[in-house]
N, C-alpha and C positions, 0 to 999 in steps of 0.2 A: 793685366791689361783690362782697361775699362771698356764695358759694353752696356748697351741699353739693357735694362732688366726686362725680361719676358715672362710670361705665365709659365713657360717651361722651367723657369729658374726657381719657381716657388719651393719645391720640395728642398733644393740645396740652400735656399735662403732661411728656410725654417731650421734646417740642420745647424747652420751657422749660428743663427739667433739663439738656438737651445744650447750651443756649446759654449757660449759666454756667460759665465755665472752671473745670476741677476738680471739678464737682459730680457728673456722670454717672460711674457706676462700670461698669468693664468687664464685670462679672458680671451686671449687670442688664439685663432686657429687658422687653417689654411685660407679660408675666406677672408680673414682680416688682412693677410698679406696680399691677396689678390686684389681687395679693394684699395689697399694703399697704392699698389702699382698702377691700377687703373686710374685712380684719382690723381696721381702724378702727372698724368698726360705727357709722358715722355721724359719725365725728370727722376726716374729711378734707374739707378746704375749698379752693376755688379763689378767687382773686381775678380777676374777669372785668372787662375794660376794653375797651370798644368791640369786643365779642365775640372778644377775645383773652385767653387765660389768662396773666396776668403774675405770678401768686403762688399758691403752693401750700403747704399745711400738712397734715401727716398725723400724727394724735395717736391714743393709745390708752389706754383706761381699764383698767388692769391690776389693779384692785381695791385693791391696796395703795397705789397712787399713780397719778398721771397720768403719761404718757410721751409726749414729742414726738419722733418718729423723723426727721422731714424738714421743713425750712422752706427754700423757694426763692423768690427774687424776681427777676424779669427785670432785667437790668443797666440798661436804659434807664429804669426807674421806681424804682430804688434810691434812698433818701433822701426819698421821698414819703410815708412812713408806712405802707405797705402791709405790710410784715413786723411792725410794731408792731401793727396793726389785727388782722392774722391771729392773732398771739400772744394778744392780749388777748381776742378772741372764743373761742379754745380754752380760755383760762384760765377765763372765765366758764362755759363748759360744764363743765369740771372742778368748779367750785364748786357748780353745779346739781346734779351727781352726787355730791357730798359728799367729794370728794378734797381733802386738805389739803396735799398734796406734789405737786410737778411735777418730774420729771426731763426732761432734753433732751440729745440728741446735737447739740452746738453746733460748727459749723465755725469754724475759727480766725477768720475774717474777720467772723463775726457775734457774737463775744463781746461786744462793746460793746453791741449791741442788747439782748441778753439781760440783762445787768447793769443797763442803763438801766431795765429793767422789774423789778428786784428779785430777779434770779436771782443766786445766789451759788454758790461751790464746794461740792460735796457732801462728805458725810463718808465717802464711798467713792471708789475708783478705778475708772474706766472701762477696762476690758481688752476686747481683741478677739482673735479666733482665726480665721484664715481656713482654710476646709474646702475639700477636693476634692468636688465635687458628682458623685454616681453616679446612674445610672438608678434610679428608685424601684422598690422591691421590692414585690411584691404584699402585700397585708395578711394573707393566709392564711400566706404563708412567714414573714412577721415574727412572727406569733402562734405558729407552730410553733417558731421559734428561741426565743422568750421561754418557752414552755412547756418545752422541752428544758433551758433554762438553769435554770429555777426548779423543776424536777422535778415538774411538773404533768401 
C-alpha cells in the first residue's frame, strides 16, 4: 500500500536502500534521506507491505518539470508491480500539479521499467560532478564573502 513517507520511515528506507546491491552510496547517511524527504515537499512515498517498507520513491516538483530522484524496490518483491505503481502514483501527482514533463535518475537495471511506462531518452545529457564536502560555513561569513566579492 502506498503511503506518504514520513521521518519515522527513515530507518526502514535506509534498510531497504542498503539491501539492494549497488543502490546505497557511501556519501549518504540518515541526514541525506531526511533532506530528500523534506525537499520532496510531500512527494516522497513508501510502499508498506505487512509493516515493512519494500518500496520507496522520492520526487520533486521543480516548477519547470517533475523530477524523480530515487526509486527503490526490495529484491524479494521485484516483478510484482510495486515500482510501476509508485511511478504511476507520482505521475498522477505531477499531472495534478500541472507538470507536463518528468525527468528521472534511472539506474541501469530499471531502464526497462521506465520505458514500459512511456519514458524516453531526453534531449539533454545527464552529467554529474563529485564534490568534496566541507564543514558548513556560517551564514554571516558567507554573506560577508558575497558582499566583498560584489562590492556591496
